[in-house]
C-alpha positions, 0 to 999 in steps of 0.5 A, spaced: 486 456 522 478 455 521 476 455 514 472 461 514 478 465 517 481 469 511 487 474 513 489 480 509 495 485 510 494 492 507 500 496 505 500 503 504 503 508 499 508 513 502 515 513 498 521 511 502 517 511 508 515 504 506 521 502 509 517 502 516 512 497 513 518 492 511 520 492 518 513 491 520 512 485 516 517 481 520 512 482 526 506 480 522 509 474 519 510 471 527 502 473 528 499 469 523 500 462 521 497 464 514 496 470 510 491 469 504 490 476 501 495 482 500 493 489 497 498 495 496 498 501 493 505 505 491 511 503 495 506 498 498 505 495 492 512 494 491 513 491 498 507 486 497 509 484 490 516 482 493 513 478 499 508 475 495 513 472 490 518 470 495 512 466 499 510 463 493 517 460 492 518 458 499 511 457 503 515 461 509 512 467 511 518 469 515 523 468 510 518 472 505 518 478 510 526 477 510 526 478 503 522 485 503 527 487 508 533 485 504 531 489 498 531 495 502 538 494 504 540 495 497 535 500 495 540 506 493 538 512 489 532 510 485 532 517 481 534 524 482 531 530 480 536 534 475 534 541 473 539 540 467 535 534 465 528 538 465 531 544 462 534 540 456 527 536 455 523 542 455 528 545 450 527 539 445 520 539 447 519 546 444 523 545 438 519 539 436 512 541 438 512 549 440 510 547 447 516 546 453 511 541 456 511 535 451 515 530 455 514 524 459 517 525 466 521 530 470 526 524 472 529 518 469 526 512 472 530 507 468 533 505 475 526 504 478 524 499 472 531 495 472 530 494 480 523 492 479 525 487 473 530 484 477 526 483 483 520 480 479 520 475 473 518 479 467 513 473 465 510 472 472 502 474 472 498 476 478 494 470 477 500 465 477 501 467 485 497 461 488 499 462 495 496 469 496 491 473 493 494 479 491 491 486 489 495 491 486 492 498 486 493 504 481 490 510 478 487 509 471 487 516 468 484 513 462 478 511 466 478 516 471 478 512 477 482 507 481 483 500 478 486 494 482 490 488 478 488 482 481 487 474 479 481 476 475 483 483 472 490 480 471 497 483 469 504 482 469 506 483 476 512 487 474 508 492 470 502 493 475 507 494 480 511 500 476 504 503 474 502 503 482 508 507 484 509 512 478 508 518 482 504 523 477 509 528 473 515 525 476 515 518 473 513 516 466 505 514 465 505 507 464 500 504 459 497 497 461 492 494 456 488 500 453 489 505 459 494 509 462 496 509 469 499 513 475 501 512 482 495 508 486 496 513 492 493 518 488 486 515 489 486 509 494 493 510 498 491 504 503 487 499 499 483 496 504 477 495 500 480 490 496 481 486 502 474 487 504 472 485 497 476 478 497 472 477 504 478 478 509 476 476 516 482 479 519 486 485 516 493 487 518 493 495 516 500 498 516 500 505 515 506 510 514 503 516 518 501 516 526 495 513 527 492 519 531 489 524 527 491 529 532 498 527 532 499 527 525 496 534 524 501 536 530 507 533 526 505 534 519 507 542 519 514 543 516 517 550 516 522 549 510 523 554 505 521 549 499 526 553 495 527 547 490 524 542 486 526 536 490 523 539 496 516 541 493 516 534 489 517 530 496 512 535 500 507 534 495 508 526 494 507 526 502 501 530 502 497 526 496 499 520 499 496 522 506 489 524 505 484 518 504 486 513 509 483 515 516 476 515 512 477 508 509 478 505 516 472 509 519 467 507 514 470 500 515 469 500 522 462 503 521 460 497 517 462 493 523 457 496 528 452 496 523 453 488 522 453 487 529 446 491 530 443 486 524 446 480 528 443 482 534 436 484 531 436 477 527 437 474 534 432 477 537 427 476 531 425 483 532 424 489 527 425 486 520 424 492 516 429 495 520 434 489 519 432 489 511 434 497 511 440 496 514 442 490 510 441 494 504 445 500 506 451 496 507 450 492 501 450 486 506 448 481 500 452 482 494 454 478 489 452 472 492 456 473 498 454 476 505 458 481 509 462 479 515 464 482 521 472 484 520 477 485 525 482 490 524 489 490 527 493 497 525 500 498 525 502 505 525 508 509 527 508 513 533 511 519 530 512 522 523 517 519 519 521 525 517 526 523 515 526 520 510 520 523 507 517 520 501 523 521 496 529 519 501 531 512 498 538 514 498 538 515 506 540 508 507 542 509 515 535 512 516 531 507 512 534 502 516 532 505 522 525 506 521 525 499 518 527 497 525 522 502 528 517 498 524 518 491 527 519 494 534 512 498 534 508 492 530 511 487 535 508 492 541 502 494 537 500 487 536 501 484 543 496 479 544 494 478 537 495 471 534 491 468 529 490 461 527 494 458 533 500 462 531 504 463 538 509 468 540 516 468 537 522 469 542 525 474 536 
């Protein structure tokens, strides 16, 4: 693999639909000799962290992908929405403060925290990972913007992951350093920018909704009654995490087109003022680095992943089914893609 080649994998948020990405990772691992960068938001952060930690220990991409899949086989019910728990917290909050809304979260997330701590050593920092440059995206309520935890903005990995998957209101807000954080999917559900900042040249983007916007708009409609908190919570989580991805990829492809024009004009030696203007428009020279043309490889489901939806973590058979679907569709959608001398696998 060329020293200039930097392969990235970007994993979207989407709750239980992240099982699709767990399957897709198995096919991606067979399409490249190395993965240099991984970024993730929400459940994508969980998948990315498990993969990166196992790859750090084994140096084997396929084994790391298998470890992510095995985690999903033992996922179980991570949390439940209980009316009685909410009512009790509202009552106690009213007694203490005069307001029924001064309590931390709608669900008990102790099981989520316990599982993350079992999967990731508590003393492991993101900067301890040397094989993969990992970026975990979360939404900082304190600063009012998306924040990426990386080698350069370090944190304990399990804490960054827990912050990234803390669904607002449902989960307790997470405090890291001097800030309070919630789900990375709120502002940046497909953290493509982190891969581009890390100078990726080839980017696998795993999406959890149909690639075609037309197909997505056709399948997103749902005539359910939404009569329960669980239904409303699941629907809101799904809609929030679906908003941003298409625009991010559209912008990245536009930058590719501008880079191609810049290179063509420089090669011909014409229109130097236009070249300068185009370079300025995309930040061509920034922080001592030059923007490069990036190859994107999208993996996306052929239809809406419903069930399990965003909150269906206890639907074991459904999760296994969409994990298998993710592996098959990634294999099909990446047909003919081999980076760094990787060769097709018989499996």
